[in-house]
N, C-alpha and C positions, 0 to 999 in steps of 0.2 A: 215306195215297193221295193227297190231293186236293191236299197242299199241295206234293208232288215234282213233280206234274204242273206246278204252276202254276211252281217252282222252274225247270224243265226248260224251259218258255216262254219266260222271260222270262232265263236266259241264251244259248237261241237268236234272239232277239231283240235281243238289246244287242248277240249278233256280230256280225248281219248288220246294224245298227245303225255297229257300227265300220268295218265291211266298206265300205259305202257311203260316210261320212265321209272314210275315210281316202283312197277313188278319189275322191273330189271334190277333196282336197288333190294328191293326185296328176297330176293333168289340171290343174291349177291350175298347178304346179310346171313342171308339162314345157308347158305355153300360154307357160310366162314364158319358158323356157329354149329356147327355138326362136326367139320373138323378140331381133332381135337389139340391145344394152343400152342403147344409145344412146335407142332410142325409148322402150323400157320405162322411160329416167331422164327423158325428156321427160313421158312419162305420171305419171310420179309427184310429178313436177317441179308438173304441174296441181294439185296435190293441194293444195299449200302446205302441207304440213308440217315437212320435210327440205330443207336446203339444202348446200350444196355438199360437202365430202367424204363427209357422212354420208351424204345424198342417193345417191352412187356406193357408198356400202358398202350400202346398203338396198336398191338394183338390183342389186346382185351378190350379197348373203346370202338375199332373199326365196325364191329360187325354189328355190335344193337347200334350205331350210331345209321348205318344200314337201313337196320329194320325199323 
């Protein structure tokens, strides 16, 4: 009986954790979608990870991927 209770509690904790993490990604994606693309490109450009057309593709795809 004790093992069933632990398994049941773990499943619910994992479900709650997944909802929280999913909510964080949805909020992050929506905040990027609301921001003008040029502004997000400027921010991503300051990270100096990507440049040129890759940066534009990244800035366009990332918010949709998060949502």
